[in-house]
Structure formats: structure tokens, C-alpha cells
C-alpha positions in Angstrom: -34.9 -169.3 -106.6 -33.2 -168.1 -103.4 -35.3 -165.2 -102.2 -32.9 -164.0 -99.9 -30.6 -163.3 -103.0 -33.2 -161.1 -105.0 -33.9 -157.6 -105.1 -37.7 -156.6 -105.4 -37.2 -156.1 -109.3 -35.5 -159.3 -109.9 -38.1 -161.0 -107.8 -41.0 -159.7 -109.6 -40.1 -159.3 -113.4 -39.2 -163.2 -114.0 -42.6 -164.2 -112.3 -44.6 -161.9 -114.5 -42.7 -162.7 -117.7 -43.2 -166.7 -117.0 -47.0 -166.2 -116.3 -47.3 -163.8 -119.4 -45.5 -166.4 -121.4 -47.4 -169.2 -120.1 -50.7 -167.4 -121.0 -49.5 -166.3 -124.2 -48.8 -169.9 -125.4 -52.0 -170.9 -124.2 -53.8 -168.4 -125.8 -52.3 -168.8 -129.2 -52.5 -172.8 -128.8 -56.1 -172.9 -127.8 -57.1 -170.1 -130.4 -55.4 -171.8 -133.4 -56.8 -175.4 -132.4 -60.3 -173.7 -132.1 -60.1 -172.1 -135.7 -58.6 -175.4 -137.1 -61.7 -177.3 -135.5 -64.2 -174.9 -137.0 -62.5 -175.0 -140.5 -62.0 -178.9 -140.5 -65.4 -180.0 -138.8 -67.7 -177.3 -140.1 -71.1 -178.6 -140.8 -70.9 -178.3 -144.6 -67.8 -180.5 -144.7 -68.9 -183.0 -142.0 -72.8 -183.1 -141.4 -72.4 -186.2 -139.6 -70.0 -187.5 -136.8 -67.6 -190.0 -138.2 -65.7 -190.6 -134.8 -66.5 -193.5 -132.8 -64.2 -193.1 -129.9 -65.6 -193.0 -126.6 -62.5 -191.5 -124.8 -58.8 -191.1 -124.7 -57.2 -192.0 -121.5 -53.7 -190.3 -122.6 -55.2 -187.1 -123.7 -57.2 -186.9 -120.4 -53.7 -187.5 -118.6 -52.0 -184.9 -120.3 -54.7 -182.0 -120.0 -55.0 -182.8 -116.2 -51.3 -183.2 -115.5 -49.8 -180.4 -117.8 -52.0 -177.6 -116.0 -51.4 -179.0 -112.8 -47.6 -178.8 -113.2 -47.9 -175.2 -114.8 -50.0 -173.9 -111.7 -47.8 -175.5 -109.3 -44.8 -173.5 -111.0 -46.6 -170.6 -111.0 -47.3 -170.8 -107.3 -43.6 -171.7 -106.5 -42.2 -168.8 -108.3 -44.8 -166.4 -107.1 -44.2 -167.6 -103.5 -40.6 -167.2 -103.8 -40.9 -164.0 -104.9 -43.4 -162.7 -102.1 -40.6 -163.9 -99.8 -38.1 -161.8 -101.4 -40.7 -158.8 -101.0 -41.0 -159.6 -97.5 -37.6 -160.8 -96.5 -35.7 -157.4 -95.8 -32.0 -157.5 -95.8 -30.3 -157.0 -92.5 -28.0 -153.9 -93.5 -31.1 -152.0 -94.7 -31.3 -148.3 -94.5 -34.5 -147.7 -92.3 -37.0 -144.7 -93.1 -40.5 -143.9 -91.8 -42.9 -142.8 -94.6 -45.7 -140.8 -93.1 -48.8 -140.6 -95.3 -51.6 -138.1 -94.9 -54.1 -136.2 -97.1 -52.3 -135.5 -99.6 -48.6 -135.6 -99.1 -45.8 -137.8 -98.0 -43.1 -137.0 -95.3 -39.8 -139.1 -94.9 -38.2 -139.5 -91.6 -34.6 -140.7 -91.3 -33.1 -142.2 -88.1 -31.2 -138.8 -87.3 -34.4 -137.1 -87.3 -34.2 -135.4 -90.7 -37.3 -135.3 -92.4 -38.0 -134.5 -96.3 -40.8 -134.6 -98.8 -38.9 -136.5 -101.1 -37.4 -140.2 -100.3 -33.5 -140.0 -100.7 -31.7 -143.1 -100.9 -28.2 -144.3 -101.6 -27.6 -146.4 -104.8 -26.9 -150.1 -104.3 -28.2 -150.3 -100.7 -31.5 -151.7 -99.5 -34.0 -149.4 -98.0 -36.6 -150.4 -95.4 -39.6 -148.2 -95.4 -41.9 -148.3 -92.4 -45.2 -147.2 -93.5 -47.6 -145.0 -91.3 -50.7 -143.1 -91.9 -52.2 -140.2 -89.9 -55.5 -140.5 -91.3 -57.2 -142.7 -93.7 -56.0 -145.6 -96.0 -53.1 -144.9 -98.5 -51.0 -147.0 -101.0 -47.3 -146.8 -101.1 -46.3 -147.6 -104.8 -43.1 -147.4 -106.7 -43.6 -148.9 -110.1 -39.7 -149.0 -110.9 -39.0 -151.2 -107.9 -42.1 -153.3 -108.2 -43.4 -152.4 -104.7 -46.9 -151.6 -103.8 -48.2 -151.7 -100.3 -51.4 -150.4 -98.2 -50.7 -147.6 -95.6 -53.4 -148.4 -93.1 -53.9 -146.4 -89.9 -52.9 -148.0 -86.7 -51.4 -151.1 -88.5 -47.6 -151.5 -89.1 -46.7 -152.3 -92.5 -43.4 -152.2 -94.5 -41.7 -152.2 -98.0 -38.2 -152.6 -98.9 -36.2 -152.0 -102.3 -33.1 -151.1 -103.8 -32.2 -148.6 -106.5 -29.4 -150.1 -109.1 -28.5 -146.7 -110.7 -28.9 -143.0 -109.7 -32.0 -141.1 -110.7 -35.5 -139.7 -109.7 -38.2 -142.6 -109.6 -41.9 -141.7 -109.1 -43.5 -142.6 -105.9 -47.5 -142.8 -106.0 -50.4 -143.2 -103.6 -52.4 -146.2 -105.2 -55.5 -145.8 -103.1 -58.2 -143.2 -103.5 -57.9 -141.2 -100.4 -60.2 -138.0 -101.3 -60.0 -134.9 -103.5 -56.3 -134.3 -103.4 -55.4 -138.0 -104.3 -54.2 -137.3 -107.8 -51.7 -135.0 -106.5 -50.1 -137.1 -103.9 -47.0 -137.7 -106.0 -43.4 -137.1 -105.1 -40.1 -139.1 -106.0 -37.5 -141.3 -104.7 -34.1 -139.5 -105.2 -31.3 -142.3 -105.7 -27.9 -140.7 -105.3 -24.4 -142.0 -104.7 -23.3 -142.9 -101.2 -21.2 -139.8 -100.9 -24.3 -137.6 -101.9 -26.7 -139.4 -99.8 -24.4 -138.9 -96.7 -23.6 -135.3 -97.5 -27.3 -134.5 -97.8 -28.2 -136.6 -94.7 -25.8 -134.6 -92.5 -27.1 -131.2 -93.8 -29.2 -129.9 -96.8 -28.9 -130.9 -100.3 -26.7 -128.5 -102.5 -28.9 -125.7 -104.0 -31.6 -125.9 -101.8 -33.0 -122.6 -100.5 -34.3 -121.6 -97.0 -32.9 -122.9 -93.9 -34.1 -122.7 -90.2 -37.0 -124.4 -88.6 -39.9 -123.1 -90.8 -39.0 -125.2 -93.8 -38.5 -128.3 -91.4 -41.9 -127.7 -90.0 -43.5 -127.4 -93.5 -41.8 -130.7 -94.6 -42.9 -132.6 -91.3 -46.5 -131.7 -91.4 -46.6 -132.6 -95.1 -47.3 -128.8 -96.2 -45.0 -129.1 -99.1 -47.3 -132.0 -100.6 -49.9 -129.5 -101.5 -48.4 -126.2 -101.6 -45.2 -125.7 -103.9 -42.0 -123.5 -103.2 -41.4 -122.7 -106.9 -44.6 -121.3 -108.2 -45.9 -124.6 -109.4 -49.8 -125.1 -109.1 -50.8 -127.9 -106.9 -53.7 -128.8 -104.4 -53.1 -125.3 -102.6 -51.8 -122.0 -103.6 -48.0 -121.7 -103.8 -45.7 -120.4 -101.1 -43.6 -118.5 -103.4 -44.0 -114.9 -103.0 -47.0 -115.6 -100.6 -46.2 -113.1 -98.0 -47.9 -109.8 -98.1 -49.9 -110.8 -101.1 -53.5 -109.9 -101.4 -55.8 -113.0 -102.1 -59.4 -113.4 -102.8 -60.8 -115.8 -100.2 -64.5 -116.9 -99.6 -65.5 -116.2 -96.0 -69.1 -117.6 -94.8 -70.2 -117.9 -98.5 -68.8 -114.5 -99.4 -65.8 -113.3 -101.4 -63.4 -110.9 -99.8 -59.7 -109.6 -100.4 -57.5 -110.8 -97.5 -53.8 -109.7 -97.0 -51.4 -112.7 -96.2 -50.0 -111.7 -92.8 -49.4 -113.4 -89.3 -53.1 -113.4 -88.3 -54.3 -114.8 -91.9 -51.5 -117.5 -91.7 -52.5 -118.7 -88.3 -56.2 -118.7 -88.8 -55.5 -120.5 -92.1 -53.4 -123.0 -90.2 -55.9 -123.7 -87.5 -59.0 -123.0 -89.2 -58.4 -123.8 -93.0 -62.2 -123.7 -93.8 -62.6 -120.4 -92.6 -61.0 -118.5 -95.6 -60.7 -120.6 -98.6 -58.6 -119.1 -101.4 -60.8 -118.9 -104.5 -60.0 -121.5 -107.4 -58.7 -124.1 -104.8 -60.9 -126.9 -103.1 -61.4 -126.5 -99.2 -59.5 -129.9 -98.5 -56.8 -128.7 -96.2 -57.0 -130.2 -92.7 -56.6 -128.1 -89.5 -53.2 -128.0 -87.7 -54.4 -127.2 -84.0 -51.0 -128.7 -82.4 -48.8 -126.3 -84.0 -47.6 -123.6 -81.5 -47.5 -120.0 -81.8 -43.7 -120.3 -81.7 -43.6 -122.7 -84.8 -46.0 -120.8 -86.6 -43.6 -117.9 -86.2 -40.6 -119.8 -87.6 -43.0 -120.8 -90.5 -43.8 -117.0 -91.0 -40.2 -116.3 -91.0 -39.3 -118.7 -93.5 -42.2 -117.3 -95.8 -41.2 -113.9 -95.5 -37.7 -115.0 -97.0 -39.1 -116.9 -99.9 -39.1 -114.6 -102.7 
């Protein structure tokens, strides 16, 4: 097994099947032997021992050597698979995945950001893992990769999509109240589609300008949808000018979504909490008035 010639899926699956197969054979063999001994040597049939053998050297050699060979084989295939998971191909596309409570942001070499991980089919992808707050876990079951995302520590994973389609991407480490909603997808597309998307915006994507880019960059779209879907926080669809019921200082009141409300919500999210949603949004004090204005302009156009 040459780890340099394997993808992550081909590195993990054979090892899993090998260990599972050995375990199944041992389970069936030991269980069958135990049942056979219980039936053949039960007390009613053999009340007194009849064997005078003190030992069997060949039996002892077999049950010592055979497990040793099996364990060493498991170690070899496991180690080769681990090397394949850590040896990144030289031509891999490099992407940075930024994890925060409770969303993912993916940044490409040209500065483009996205809440989804877009990758070309048939090309290795190196994902550098960064956390801005707590411990997270980067987990894509379809590609057999799972790696901790630790604040202040460099880490990475790589994988390659063999065919187009969406693949689920989860946070595998409990990171707070919104952990279960920290889900996005890997969108595997053809090389031509990927290059088109990387150079501009994907076909059918609504909303242009700096506002959407700021929402993606700061992870807002991980908790707030643009299409009306309920997530950890209220949807952005049709939010501008809407009257919402919020809890302010322990008392409920009605607020109108305008510039002042959005600015306060971004810088002091715990001040006005929309009823029915948990008070889990982190503050964004680094956003300037100009950037908040860009976000407002985008939300105004989002019908």
C-alpha cells in the first residue's frame, strides 16, 4: 500500500473492512467454540474431567503467533492509511476553513469567501483549519475526514471528490447551544463550473455587493438564512422594516428593524433578543459604520 497513491476514502475504507472482517471472524469463531464446549462438556454429560493433558505447545504457539500477526497487519494498514490522510498532494487546491459559533466560512486564494465549500471534481483540496473562538470539529463523512479545529493551533485535512454533488459537512465537537445547526455542504462541481464560480458568483445567486460578502465573511449566514428557512437566528428574508417582538431588560417590546436596530443587534446582540430564539449571538464590534451600511443596503434589497 503506497500512501502517496491513495485518496482519503480509499485509505480508510479497506482498513475499516479489514478490521471489521477480522473482528467478525473472531466473534463467530469464539462464539461457536464456546457454544460447542458448553454442549459437549456440560456437567450432565461429563461430570468428571477425562483429559490428563498438562499443555499443548503447538496450540500455545498458534494462539500467540496468530493474534500477533493480525495485530501487526492492522497496525500496518492503519499506519499507511494515516499517512495517506496527512500527506497532501502537491497540486492540491488550498482553502481556509474558519469555524466560529456556529458557522463555517471558506476563503479561497483570490479572497473569495463562501458559507459553502465549493471544490472541483477530481482535484485534491487542502483545507487549512482555523477557529476564532472555541474547539470545533471538521467532519465530512463522505470523504472519511474528521479533524479538530483548535484555536491557535495549525491543522489541516485534505480530500478529493470523485463525482459531482453536495456532501454534508458537520461540526463533530459540541461547541455550544447552536452546535447542532453548524452544518453546511461541500459542493463538488466540474472544473469549468468551479472556475466560473471562483471568478464571480454562482449562477442564480441573488444579491450582489459588499453586504453579502460581509455576511459570509463574518459567518452570519450560518445562523441566519436568506430564503426564509428557520435556523439558530431569525431569517434575513424580508427582515428590513419588519416589526419584531424582542426582550429588552427582561421585558418584551416591539421593535422595528431599521439602521439603529441592526447596528445595536450587531454590536450588542444581548440587548434586544428576538423572542423564540436563544441569546447566543456573539458581538461584532469590529464592524465599521460603513460595513454595517453595506449590510443594510443588501438586506433592503432582499425581498
